[in-house]
C-alpha positions, 0 to 999 in steps of 0.5 A: 466507500469504493476504491476507484483507483490504485496506482502502483509504482514498483521499486527494486529493493530487498524488502520494499517492493512498491509505493502505492496511491489509492483513491476512494470515491474519485475524491480522496487519495492516500499516498505513500502506502508501501508493499513490503516483502516481510518474513511471512510474505507480502504485506501492506504498510500504511503511510507513517511518520517517524516520531521524536522517540524513533517509533513510527505512527500511521498518518492514515489507516483503516479503523476496522479489519473489514476495511483493512482487508478490502484495501490490502486485497485490492493493493496486492491484486494490483501489485501482482497485475503490474508484475504480470504485465512486466512493468516492474523495475 
């Protein structure tokens, strides 16, 4: 599995820093991934849906730590590249 495209849309909010879409093997896309500025720095939040009880459940997520790290590293690299280019909001 290869990440073939990452699209970063920066936003100017206190905690939410960007929305991200990521494409795998030019044939599968996941949208509404978020870059969040948390207490310990930036992290990636997978798309989720609010349940009736008020909790959130991921609608798409990696099944192992290796894949999660690959996705997070690539998203944060692309996010930082966008900021360096001055295309942030």
